[in-house]
C-alpha positions in Angstrom: 4.4 15.0 -72.6 2.4 17.8 -70.9 2.7 21.5 -71.7 3.2 24.2 -69.0 2.8 27.1 -70.7 4.7 29.2 -68.1 6.3 26.6 -66.1 8.6 25.7 -69.4 10.0 29.7 -69.5 11.2 29.4 -66.2 14.5 27.3 -65.7 15.5 29.8 -62.6 14.3 32.7 -60.2 15.4 35.2 -62.6 13.3 34.1 -65.6 10.3 34.0 -63.0 10.8 37.4 -61.8 10.3 38.4 -65.6 7.4 37.8 -65.9 3.9 40.1 -64.7 2.8 39.8 -61.5 -0.6 38.9 -62.7 0.9 36.1 -64.2 1.8 34.8 -60.9 -1.0 32.2 -60.6 -1.0 30.5 -64.0 2.8 30.0 -62.9 1.5 28.3 -59.6 -1.1 26.1 -61.6 1.6 25.0 -63.8 4.2 24.2 -60.9 1.5 22.3 -59.2 0.4 20.2 -62.3 4.3 19.3 -62.7 4.4 18.1 -59.6 1.3 15.6 -59.7 2.3 14.6 -63.2 5.7 13.8 -61.9 5.2 12.1 -58.6 2.2 10.4 -60.1 5.3 8.2 -61.8 8.1 8.0 -59.8 6.4 8.9 -56.1 8.1 11.0 -53.3 7.0 13.6 -50.8 3.3 14.7 -52.4 0.8 16.5 -50.1 2.8 19.0 -48.3 4.7 20.3 -51.4 1.3 20.8 -53.2 0.9 23.1 -50.4 3.4 24.9 -50.3 3.7 26.4 -54.5 2.0 29.9 -53.8 4.0 30.6 -50.9 7.3 29.2 -52.9 6.6 31.5 -56.3 6.3 34.5 -54.0 9.5 34.2 -52.0 11.5 33.7 -55.2 9.6 36.5 -57.1 10.1 38.8 -54.2 13.6 37.8 -52.9 17.0 38.5 -55.4 17.7 34.6 -54.7 20.7 33.3 -54.4 22.1 36.7 -53.4 19.0 36.9 -50.5 18.3 33.5 -48.5 15.9 31.5 -48.1 15.8 28.3 -45.4 13.7 25.5 -45.5 12.3 23.9 -42.2 11.3 20.7 -43.0 12.8 19.8 -46.3 10.6 17.6 -47.8 8.4 20.8 -48.9 10.8 22.1 -51.4 10.1 20.3 -54.7 8.4 23.4 -56.2 11.6 25.3 -54.7 13.9 22.9 -57.0 11.7 22.9 -59.8 12.0 27.0 -60.1 16.0 26.4 -59.0 17.2 25.1 -62.1 16.2 21.2 -60.8 13.2 20.8 -63.0 14.2 18.0 -65.8 15.7 16.3 -62.6 12.6 15.9 -60.5 11.8 12.4 -62.1 14.8 11.4 -60.2 13.9 12.7 -56.9 15.1 9.9 -54.4 16.5 7.7 -56.5 19.9 6.5 -56.5 21.9 9.4 -57.7 19.3 11.5 -58.4 17.5 14.7 -56.3 17.7 14.4 -52.9 13.8 14.7 -51.6 15.7 17.5 -49.4 17.5 20.8 -49.6 21.0 19.4 -50.4 24.3 21.9 -50.6 25.7 20.3 -52.9 22.8 20.0 -55.5 22.5 23.8 -55.5 23.7 27.5 -54.5 19.8 28.0 -53.7 19.9 25.1 -51.0 21.8 26.8 -48.0 21.3 23.9 -45.8 20.8 20.2 -45.9 17.8 20.0 -44.0 16.2 16.5 -42.5 15.4 16.9 -39.3 13.0 19.9 -37.7 13.5 23.3 -36.2 16.9 24.4 -37.1 15.6 26.9 -39.6 15.4 30.2 -37.2 19.2 29.6 -35.6 20.0 29.2 -39.1 18.4 32.5 -40.1 19.5 34.5 -37.5 23.5 33.0 -37.9 23.0 34.5 -41.4 21.5 37.6 -40.3 24.0 38.4 -37.9 27.2 37.2 -40.1 25.5 39.6 -42.4 25.6 42.6 -40.4 28.9 41.6 -39.0 30.1 41.7 -42.4 29.1 45.0 -43.8 26.7 42.7 -46.1 23.4 43.9 -47.7 20.6 40.9 -48.0 17.7 39.8 -46.7 16.9 36.5 -44.8 13.9 34.3 -44.8 13.0 30.8 -42.7 10.1 28.8 -43.8 8.8 26.7 -41.0 6.1 24.5 -40.1 3.6 24.8 -37.6 5.2 21.4 -35.9 8.6 22.5 -36.5 8.1 25.6 -34.7 7.0 24.0 -31.7 10.5 22.5 -31.3 12.2 23.7 -28.1 15.1 25.0 -30.8 12.8 27.2 -32.7 11.8 29.0 -29.9 15.3 29.1 -28.3 16.1 30.4 -31.7 13.3 33.3 -31.5 14.1 34.1 -28.1 18.0 35.4 -29.0 16.3 36.8 -32.1 13.7 38.8 -30.2 16.7 40.2 -27.8 19.4 40.9 -30.5 16.4 41.9 -33.3 18.8 41.8 -36.5 16.4 42.1 -39.7 15.0 38.7 -40.7 12.0 37.0 -41.7 10.3 34.1 -40.5 7.2 32.5 -42.4 5.3 30.3 -40.7 3.9 28.0 -42.7 0.8 26.7 -41.0 -1.0 23.7 -42.9 -2.8 22.3 -40.3 -5.3 24.7 -39.7 -7.9 25.4 -42.4 -8.6 28.9 -44.2 -11.2 30.8 -41.8 -12.7 33.4 -41.4 -9.6 35.5 -39.9 -8.7 35.4 -43.4 -11.1 38.0 -44.9 -11.7 41.6 -45.5 -11.0 42.8 -42.3 -7.6 40.7 -41.8 -6.6 42.0 -44.9 -7.0 45.8 -44.0 -5.6 45.2 -40.2 -2.5 43.6 -42.2 -2.0 46.4 -45.0 -2.3 48.9 -43.0 0.2 47.5 -40.4 2.5 46.2 -43.2 2.5 49.6 -45.1 5.6 51.6 -44.4 3.1 54.5 -43.6 1.6 53.4 -41.0 5.3 51.9 -40.0 7.0 55.7 -40.1 3.8 57.5 -39.0 4.1 55.0 -35.5 7.8 55.8 -34.9 6.9 59.8 -35.7 3.9 59.5 -33.2 5.6 57.8 -30.5 8.8 60.4 -30.8 6.2 63.3 -30.7 4.7 61.6 -27.5 7.8 61.4 -26.2 8.8 65.0 -26.3 5.7 66.3 -24.6 6.4 67.7 -20.8 6.0 65.5 -17.9 3.1 63.2 -19.2 4.8 62.3 -22.4 6.4 59.0 -21.4 3.3 58.1 -19.6 1.7 58.8 -23.0 3.8 57.0 -24.9 3.9 53.7 -22.8 -0.1 53.8 -22.8 -0.4 54.4 -26.5 2.1 51.6 -26.8 0.4 49.2 -24.1 -2.9 50.0 -26.1 -1.6 49.0 -29.5 -0.4 45.5 -28.1 -3.5 44.6 -26.7 -5.1 45.8 -29.8 -3.4 44.0 -32.0 -3.4 40.4 -29.7 -6.9 40.9 -29.1 -7.7 40.8 -33.1 -4.5 38.9 -34.4 -4.8 36.4 -30.9 -2.1 34.1 -32.6 0.6 36.7 -32.8 0.7 37.2 -28.9 3.4 34.3 -28.4 5.3 36.1 -30.7 5.2 39.3 -30.4 6.3 38.7 -26.8 9.4 36.9 -28.3 10.1 40.1 -29.8 9.4 39.5 -33.6 6.4 41.9 -35.0 3.6 39.4 -36.1 1.7 39.5 -39.1 -1.0 37.2 -40.4 -2.6 35.2 -40.8 -2.9 35.4 -44.8 -3.8 33.0 -47.4 -1.0 31.5 -48.5 -2.9 30.3 -51.9 -3.5 33.6 -52.4 -0.1 34.2 -54.4 -0.7 38.2 -55.5 -1.6 38.3 -51.9 1.9 36.5 -50.1 3.6 39.0 -52.7 2.1 42.2 -51.8 2.7 41.2 -48.1 6.3 39.9 -49.0 6.8 43.6 -50.6 5.7 45.4 -47.7 7.8 43.4 -44.9 10.7 44.3 -46.6 10.8 47.7 -45.7 10.3 47.0 -42.0 13.3 46.8 -39.4 14.1 44.0 -36.8 12.8 40.2 -37.0 9.3 39.9 -38.5 7.0 36.7 -38.0 4.3 36.4 -41.4 1.5 33.6 -40.5 0.7 31.9 -43.8 -2.3 29.3 -44.0 -2.0 26.8 -46.4 -3.8 23.6 -47.2 -1.6 20.1 -47.5 -2.2 18.5 -50.8 -3.8 21.6 -52.1 -5.5 21.5 -55.7 -5.7 17.9 -55.9 -8.8 16.2 -54.5 -7.5 13.0 -53.1 -4.5 14.4 -51.5 -6.7 17.4 -49.9 -9.1 15.0 -48.5 -6.9 13.0 -47.1 -3.0 14.4 -46.6 -1.7 11.8 -44.3 -2.1 9.1 -47.0 -0.8 11.5 -49.5 2.2 12.9 -47.6 4.9 10.3 -49.1 3.2 8.2 -52.3 4.1 5.6 -54.5 3.4 5.9 -57.9 -0.4 6.1 -58.5 -3.0 7.0 -61.0 -3.6 10.5 -61.8 -7.3 10.7 -62.3 -8.3 8.3 -59.6 -5.5 8.8 -57.4 -5.1 5.2 -56.4 -1.9 4.0 -55.4 -0.5 0.1 -56.3 -2.0 -2.1 -53.7 0.7 -3.7 -51.5 1.3 -7.3 -50.8 -1.2 -8.5 -47.9 0.6 -10.8 -47.0 3.3 -8.2 -46.0 3.4 -6.2 -42.9 6.0 -3.4 -42.2 8.0 -3.6 -39.0 6.7 -0.8 -37.7 3.0 -1.8 -37.8 4.1 -5.0 -36.2 5.1 -2.9 -32.8 2.1 -1.1 -33.2 -0.1 -4.5 -33.3 1.9 -6.3 -30.7 1.7 -3.0 -28.0 -2.1 -3.2 -28.6 -2.1 -7.2 -27.7 0.1 -5.7 -24.5 -1.8 -3.0 -23.4 -4.4 -5.4 -23.9 -3.3 -7.4 -20.8 -1.5 -4.6 -19.0 -3.0 -1.2 -18.5 0.0 0.5 -17.1 1.9 0.2 -20.4 2.2 4.0 -22.0 3.3 4.2 -25.5 5.5 7.8 -26.7 6.4 9.3 -29.6 7.9 12.6 -31.0 5.4 13.3 -33.8 6.0 10.0 -35.5 2.3 8.3 -35.1 1.8 7.5 -38.7 6.0 6.6 -39.6 6.1 4.5 -36.0 2.9 2.5 -36.9 0.6 3.4 -34.4 -2.3 5.1 -36.0 -4.2 1.7 -34.7 -2.6 1.6 -31.4 -3.6 5.8 -30.8 -6.9 4.8 -31.8 -7.5 1.8 -29.8 -5.7 3.5 -26.7 -5.9 7.2 -26.8 -4.8 8.1 -23.2 -2.1 5.7 -23.4 -0.4 7.3 -26.3 1.7 10.3 -25.7 2.5 12.0 -29.1 4.6 15.2 -27.7 5.4 16.5 -31.1 8.6 17.5 -32.5 10.4 17.4 -29.3 12.8 14.4 -29.1 14.6 16.0 -25.9 11.3 16.0 -23.8 10.2 12.8 -24.7 12.9 11.3 -23.4 13.7 12.9 -19.9 9.4 12.2 -20.1 9.8 8.7 -20.5 12.4 7.9 -17.6 9.7 10.0 -15.4 7.0 8.0 -15.9 9.0 4.6 -15.2 9.6 6.6 -11.7 6.1 6.7 -11.2 5.3 2.8 -12.0 4.4 3.5 -15.9 5.7 1.2 -18.7 6.8 3.5 -21.4 8.0 2.2 -24.6 9.8 5.3 -26.6 8.9 4.8 -30.2 11.4 6.6 -32.3 13.5 7.1 -35.4 16.9 6.2 -34.7 18.2 9.4 -36.8 15.7 11.5 -34.5 17.0 9.7 -30.9 20.4 11.6 -31.9 18.7 14.8 -31.0 17.9 13.8 -27.7 21.7 12.8 -26.2 21.6 14.5 -23.4 18.5 13.2 -22.0 19.3 9.5 -22.9 22.7 10.1 -20.8 21.5 12.2 -18.1 17.7 11.5 -17.1 17.6 7.7 -18.3 21.1 6.0 -18.5 22.9 7.7 -15.7 19.6 6.8 -13.2 18.8 3.4 -14.5 15.6 4.0 -15.1 13.7 1.1 -17.4 12.6 2.9 -20.6 11.7 0.6 -23.2 13.6 2.0 -26.3 12.0 0.9 -29.6 14.2 2.4 -32.3 13.1 2.5 -36.1 14.8 3.4 -39.1 18.0 2.0 -38.1 20.6 0.8 -40.7 20.0 2.2 -44.4 16.8 3.8 -44.6 17.2 4.5 -48.7 15.3 7.4 -50.3 15.1 9.6 -47.4 19.0 10.0 -47.9 22.0 11.0 -45.1 20.0 12.8 -42.9 18.0 10.1 -42.0 20.2 7.4 -42.1 20.3 5.0 -38.7 23.6 4.2 -38.3 25.2 5.7 -35.2 22.9 4.4 -32.3 24.6 1.1 -31.6 27.7 3.2 -31.1 26.1 5.7 -28.4 23.8 3.1 -26.7 26.5 0.6 -26.5 28.8 3.2 -24.6 26.0 4.0 -22.2 26.1 3.0 -18.6 22.9 0.2 -17.5 21.7 0.0 -21.4 20.7 -3.5 -22.7 20.5 -3.7 -26.4 18.5 -6.0 -28.4 19.1 -6.7 -32.0 16.6 -8.4 -33.9 17.1 -10.2 -36.9 13.7 -10.8 -37.9 9.9 -9.8 -37.8 9.1 -12.1 -35.3 12.1 -11.0 -33.0 10.5 -8.3 -32.6 7.5 -9.5 -31.4 9.6 -11.4 -29.1 11.8 -8.7 -27.7 8.5 -6.1 -27.0 6.9 -9.2 -25.2 10.3 -9.3 -23.3 10.8 -5.5 -22.4 7.3 -5.1 -21.2 8.3 -6.6 -17.8 11.9 -6.1 -17.9 12.8 -3.6 -14.8 16.6 -4.0 -14.4 17.9 -1.2 -17.0 17.0 0.8 -20.1 16.5 -1.2 -22.7 16.8 -0.4 -26.4 16.0 -2.9 -29.6 16.8 -1.6 -32.9 15.2 -2.5 -36.7 15.6 -1.2 -39.9 12.8 0.0 -42.3 11.6 -3.4 -43.7 8.4 -5.8 -43.7 7.5 -9.3 -42.2 5.3 -12.3 -44.0 2.2 -12.2 -41.7 2.1 -16.2 -42.5 5.1 -16.6 -40.9 4.4 -14.5 -37.4 3.2 -15.2 -34.3 1.5 -12.6 -32.3 -0.2 -14.3 -29.6 2.3 -16.9 -28.8 5.8 -15.2 -29.3 9.0 -17.1 -28.2 10.8 -16.8 -25.1 13.7 -14.5 -25.1 16.7 -15.5 -22.8 18.6 -12.3 -21.5 22.1 -12.0 -23.2 22.0 -14.9 -25.6 23.0 -14.8 -29.1 22.3 -17.7 -31.5 24.3 -20.0 -33.3 22.9 -20.3 -37.1 25.8 -22.6 -38.6 28.9 -24.4 -37.4 32.0 -24.6 -39.5 36.5 -24.2 -38.7 37.5 -21.7 -41.2 35.6 -18.3 -40.5 33.2 -16.9 -37.5 30.7 -14.1 -39.0 29.3 -12.2 -35.9 26.0 -10.7 -37.8 24.1 -8.0 -36.1 20.2 -7.5 -36.8 19.2 -7.7 -40.9 22.6 -8.6 -41.6 21.6 -12.3 -41.1 20.4 -13.2 -44.4 23.6 -11.3 -46.0 25.8 -13.6 -43.5 23.9 -16.9 -44.5 24.7 -15.9 -47.8 28.1 -15.5 -47.4 28.7 -18.6 -45.9 26.6 -20.3 -48.5 29.4 -19.0 -51.4 31.9 -19.5 -49.1 31.2 -23.1 -48.7 31.3 -23.7 -52.3 34.7 -22.5 -52.2 35.9 -24.9 -49.5 35.2 -22.4 -46.8 33.5 -23.7 -43.9 31.8 -21.0 -41.8 30.1 -20.8 -38.5 27.5 -17.9 -38.2 26.4 -16.0 -35.0 23.1 -13.9 -34.5 24.2 -11.2 -32.0 20.4 -10.7 -31.1 21.5 -9.9 -28.0 24.7 -7.4 -28.0 24.1 -6.3 -24.6 24.9 -8.2 -22.4 27.0 -10.2 -24.8 26.9 -13.7 -25.0 30.6 -14.6 -23.9 30.3 -18.1 -23.4 29.2 -18.9 -27.1 31.0 -16.3 -29.2 34.3 -16.6 -27.5 34.1 -20.4 -28.1 32.9 -20.1 -31.7 36.1 -17.5 -31.8 38.2 -20.6 -30.2 37.0 -23.2 -32.6 37.8 -21.0 -35.9 40.7 -19.6 -37.8 39.5 -15.9 -38.0 36.4 -13.7 -37.3 34.6 -10.9 -39.3 31.7 -8.6 -37.8 28.8 -7.4 -40.5 27.2 -4.4 -38.8 24.7 -1.9 -40.8 26.0 1.1 -39.2 28.9 3.6 -39.5 32.2 1.5 -39.1 33.3 3.8 -35.8 29.7 4.3 -34.3 28.7 0.6 -34.6 28.7 -2.2 -32.4 32.7 -3.0 -33.1 34.4 -0.8 -30.6 32.2 -2.5 -27.9 32.5 -6.1 -29.2 36.4 -6.2 -29.3 36.6 -4.7 -25.8 34.7 -7.5 -24.6 36.5 -10.5 -26.8 39.5 -11.4 -24.6 42.8 -10.2 -25.3 44.3 -13.8 -26.6 41.5 -14.1 -29.1 41.4 -10.6 -30.6 44.4 -11.6 -33.1 41.7 -13.7 -35.0 39.7 -10.6 -35.8 40.4 -10.2 -39.5 37.3 -7.1 -40.2 34.4 -5.3 -39.9 32.0 -4.6 -43.3 30.0 -1.7 -42.5 29.8 1.8 -43.8 32.5 4.4 -43.8 32.4 7.1 -42.3 30.9 9.9 -44.6 27.6 11.2 -45.5 25.7 7.9 -47.0 23.2 9.3 -50.0 19.7 8.4 -51.0 18.6 5.5 -52.9 17.3 2.0 -52.4 18.9 -0.2 -49.9 20.4 -3.1 -52.4 22.0 -0.2 -54.5 23.7 1.3 -51.4 25.1 -2.4 -50.0 26.3 -2.0 -53.4 28.1 0.8 -53.8 30.0 0.0 -50.6 30.6 -3.8 -51.1 28.5 -5.0 -49.0 26.3 -7.4 -50.9 26.8 -10.8 -50.0 28.8 -11.6 -53.2 31.1 -8.7 -52.8 32.0 -9.5 -49.0 32.5 -13.2 -49.8 35.2 -12.1 -52.8 36.5 -10.0 -50.4 37.0 -12.3 -47.5 38.3 -15.0 -50.4 41.2 -12.9 -50.8 42.3 -12.3 -47.0 41.7 -15.7 -46.7 44.0 -17.3 -49.3 46.7 -14.9 -48.5 
């Protein structure tokens, strides 16, 4: 087993703070090597964590955590933080069932303040912490660490606007890992920042302004002139900070985020300055591991890999992710119709759109982490005659609920919503589970909903949606794969609006299955058949409009019916369906098999299904007990 001379001595931040500052580069080396060694065996978020090692070490060295508060945004960069806060030995369990979360998690540690899976929240939370501290008469530091993509979110800018107005003592660290370390990070920049961040400079500036103010007649004018000259000089010399200064934050940087001693010095200096501060830190994703430095996108999240070569295990050549099926199909559609536009909120890779973007860059609109804007933007594109496909994860669509209601559904604008990661998402855990979309989509005026149960269904649905202009329409599908040998990209199946599918027929029980629960429904039917119970299975490929002819007929011809839905029980399709089914048939309803209203933790899909008794054998057992009563 590898040895880590400095990290082996550290279990909690107080152990780190007992070391000399000159030891910190060696600590960073150990932390980085431990991450590489561990994740090469188990996988997980990789490049982003390598990039934030020095910043994490510096923060826990200077801040008296957990009394001082550090809030991370987004949470996939917190592996070094977990290593230094008592969870080092548990890192091999990260993202596994009953193991460490891949994100900050309050239930894991007092060092994790919030369960942070979505972007742009940290500045609001840090501002709330700072205001609560001041209201309660407490004394501790508060810092938010936010990425360069996250700080562009509307929520982050709203929080900065508020914080710059009320001006509590707080620190925002902009972890900028998009730009390379450039000549801005040199002797002149370091010199200016040392002067500007030093206590002597800031005390002297305050005294100087006070002196000018008391000069008779011309004092206030001189004071204003001096302030304007200082602001103009700082904006000229450190141009990136102009926006943050205008929002009311004192800006410092950019500094090299991989010079741990430099970061420590800056944090120590900034801790003596009053008011809201933004420190701009430049880091490199994948720092310290050459394959990840060369391709941080590929190594953002890794499966187990060979440490020496960087090579990850080869995927089955016949398998294709459902997201990539979407991207390929949209290329085919755009080849024939140039009115198509594809919109995504910073999910080009995750939504399988990289090839589409390269093929049709002028038809691709990556709006950044701005879900609200993306939905309103898509609605407006329909008004201009374009055909927008809005590609988004289920969990992120919830951030645009107002726009979904006000700017699309109420105005009946035919946006095509392509909702990825719907249902159980597995290792990303509770903040990413897509378990609510069917409930709120079915509650919107004008919204039509398709629930594909196979990879081919997705291809067929996208072709249907292209020319569908009656209403906004959504398809939703999980994180899964299809078999290339079975897919017909060039000759999709015809889709008829509002038609469910009869899979099998029986007289004892009806299973209404939604989406990728269909294989489980079929297995349940087989198990029950072996026990002498015959089952009808209906695939609710179209949820809305509801196929009343087929479904009502099937209910009438069976004794009881159940619903299988990979959603939260009270936020799925059941409420909609049970209000569509005629009253005289409702008495045959037995139950809905779905997820309970609690946070659904991370783990593989089969593990989560088994835990909540949603595997085929468990559902069949429950049904046998109910049917035999």
